[in-house]
TORKOL-4160 file (C-alpha; in steps of 0.2 Angstrom, whole numbers, padded with zeros to 4 digits, m for minus):
115
<pt num="1" X="0000" Y="0000" Z="0000"/>
<pt num="2" X="0005" Y="0018" Z="m0004"/>
<pt num="3" X="m0002" Y="0034" Z="0004"/>
<pt num="4" X="0001" Y="0050" Z="m0005"/>
<pt num="5" X="m0002" Y="0067" Z="0004"/>
<pt num="6" X="m0003" Y="0083" Z="m0007"/>
<pt num="7" X="m0001" Y="0100" Z="0000"/>
<pt num="8" X="0002" Y="0118" Z="m0006"/>
<pt num="9" X="m0013" Y="0122" Z="m0016"/>
<pt num="10" X="m0022" Y="0139" Z="m0014"/>
<pt num="11" X="m0030" Y="0154" Z="m0022"/>
<pt num="12" X="m0018" Y="0165" Z="m0032"/>
<pt num="13" X="m0019" Y="0178" Z="m0046"/>
<pt num="14" X="m0014" Y="0176" Z="m0064"/>
<pt num="15" X="0005" Y="0177" Z="m0066"/>
<pt num="16" X="0009" Y="0171" Z="m0048"/>
<pt num="17" X="0017" Y="0155" Z="m0043"/>
<pt num="18" X="0013" Y="0140" Z="m0032"/>
<pt num="19" X="0023" Y="0125" Z="m0027"/>
<pt num="20" X="0014" Y="0108" Z="m0023"/>
<pt num="21" X="0021" Y="0094" Z="m0013"/>
<pt num="22" X="0017" Y="0076" Z="m0013"/>
<pt num="23" X="0024" Y="0066" Z="0002"/>
<pt num="24" X="0024" Y="0047" Z="0000"/>
<pt num="25" X="0023" Y="0034" Z="0013"/>
<pt num="26" X="0037" Y="0024" Z="0006"/>
<pt num="27" X="0053" Y="0026" Z="m0004"/>
<pt num="28" X="0048" Y="0035" Z="m0021"/>
<pt num="29" X="0063" Y="0026" Z="m0029"/>
<pt num="30" X="0053" Y="0010" Z="m0028"/>
<pt num="31" X="0039" Y="0018" Z="m0039"/>
<pt num="32" X="0038" Y="0014" Z="m0058"/>
<pt num="33" X="0032" Y="0032" Z="m0061"/>
<pt num="34" X="0026" Y="0047" Z="m0051"/>
<pt num="35" X="0019" Y="0063" Z="m0055"/>
<pt num="36" X="0004" Y="0075" Z="m0056"/>
<pt num="37" X="m0013" Y="0075" Z="m0064"/>
<pt num="38" X="m0027" Y="0088" Z="m0063"/>
<pt num="39" X="m0045" Y="0089" Z="m0065"/>
<pt num="40" X="m0055" Y="0104" Z="m0069"/>
<pt num="41" X="m0074" Y="0105" Z="m0066"/>
<pt num="42" X="m0083" Y="0096" Z="m0080"/>
<pt num="43" X="m0067" Y="0089" Z="m0088"/>
<pt num="44" X="m0057" Y="0073" Z="m0088"/>
<pt num="45" X="m0042" Y="0071" Z="m0077"/>
<pt num="46" X="m0027" Y="0075" Z="m0087"/>
<pt num="47" X="m0008" Y="0072" Z="m0085"/>
<pt num="48" X="0002" Y="0088" Z="m0080"/>
<pt num="49" X="0019" Y="0081" Z="m0077"/>
<pt num="50" X="0027" Y="0065" Z="m0072"/>
<pt num="51" X="0043" Y="0055" Z="m0069"/>
<pt num="52" X="0043" Y="0040" Z="m0080"/>
<pt num="53" X="0050" Y="0023" Z="m0076"/>
<pt num="54" X="0066" Y="0028" Z="m0085"/>
<pt num="55" X="0068" Y="0044" Z="m0075"/>
<pt num="56" X="0063" Y="0055" Z="m0088"/>
<pt num="57" X="0050" Y="0069" Z="m0087"/>
<pt num="58" X="0035" Y="0071" Z="m0097"/>
<pt num="59" X="0024" Y="0087" Z="m0097"/>
<pt num="60" X="0007" Y="0092" Z="m0104"/>
<pt num="61" X="0010" Y="0104" Z="m0119"/>
<pt num="62" X="m0001" Y="0117" Z="m0109"/>
<pt num="63" X="0012" Y="0118" Z="m0095"/>
<pt num="64" X="0028" Y="0116" Z="m0104"/>
<pt num="65" X="0040" Y="0131" Z="m0099"/>
<pt num="66" X="0029" Y="0136" Z="m0084"/>
<pt num="67" X="0029" Y="0120" Z="m0073"/>
<pt num="68" X="0043" Y="0110" Z="m0066"/>
<pt num="69" X="0042" Y="0093" Z="m0058"/>
<pt num="70" X="0056" Y="0088" Z="m0046"/>
<pt num="71" X="0059" Y="0076" Z="m0033"/>
<pt num="72" X="0068" Y="0073" Z="m0016"/>
<pt num="73" X="0071" Y="0055" Z="m0013"/>
<pt num="74" X="0078" Y="0058" Z="0004"/>
<pt num="75" X="0061" Y="0065" Z="0009"/>
<pt num="76" X="0050" Y="0054" Z="m0002"/>
<pt num="77" X="0043" Y="0069" Z="m0009"/>
<pt num="78" X="0039" Y="0075" Z="m0027"/>
<pt num="79" X="0036" Y="0094" Z="m0031"/>
<pt num="80" X="0027" Y="0103" Z="m0044"/>
<pt num="81" X="0033" Y="0121" Z="m0046"/>
<pt num="82" X="0020" Y="0131" Z="m0055"/>
<pt num="83" X="0024" Y="0148" Z="m0062"/>
<pt num="84" X="0015" Y="0161" Z="m0073"/>
<pt num="85" X="m0001" Y="0153" Z="m0068"/>
<pt num="86" X="m0016" Y="0156" Z="m0079"/>
<pt num="87" X="m0035" Y="0154" Z="m0075"/>
<pt num="88" X="m0035" Y="0139" Z="m0086"/>
<pt num="89" X="m0024" Y="0130" Z="m0073"/>
<pt num="90" X="m0038" Y="0130" Z="m0060"/>
<pt num="91" X="m0041" Y="0112" Z="m0055"/>
<pt num="92" X="m0039" Y="0100" Z="m0042"/>
<pt num="93" X="m0022" Y="0093" Z="m0043"/>
<pt num="94" X="m0018" Y="0075" Z="m0039"/>
<pt num="95" X="m0002" Y="0066" Z="m0035"/>
<pt num="96" X="m0001" Y="0049" Z="m0043"/>
<pt num="97" X="0011" Y="0034" Z="m0041"/>
<pt num="98" X="0013" Y="0018" Z="m0049"/>
<pt num="99" X="0019" Y="0004" Z="m0038"/>
<pt num="100" X="0019" Y="m0015" Z="m0042"/>
<pt num="101" X="0007" Y="m0012" Z="m0056"/>
<pt num="102" X="m0005" Y="m0003" Z="m0045"/>
<pt num="103" X="m0010" Y="0015" Z="m0047"/>
<pt num="104" X="m0011" Y="0026" Z="m0031"/>
<pt num="105" X="m0019" Y="0043" Z="m0029"/>
<pt num="106" X="m0018" Y="0057" Z="m0016"/>
<pt num="107" X="m0034" Y="0066" Z="m0010"/>
<pt num="108" X="m0030" Y="0081" Z="m0021"/>
<pt num="109" X="m0027" Y="0099" Z="m0018"/>
<pt num="110" X="m0037" Y="0114" Z="m0025"/>
<pt num="111" X="m0028" Y="0127" Z="m0036"/>
<pt num="112" X="m0038" Y="0142" Z="m0041"/>
<pt num="113" X="m0031" Y="0155" Z="m0052"/>
<pt num="114" X="m0041" Y="0172" Z="m0053"/>
<pt num="115" X="m0039" Y="0184" Z="m0068"/>
């Protein structure tokens, strides 16, 4: 079993920055993949940024150049640094991890960007 706890969401104005954190209950080095997804009202959940099984990173086109995913293995934590936020980034952001072929999700953290 894996528990994921997100933090760092909030209400910001367009152009501002936020950093999300996702703390895992076990070593993130054991995960096949780990990253961030988001779901806006009335829309499907979508990938934002992820570390793949090869250690590479993938980003949604809509966030490239604005968002950066990083990790601290010693703290079992993955971060999402979000800059130049836009109202279109408003969503619930979920942390995801793939461990032993199972998918695990955090409870989500709300990010709201006002114009």
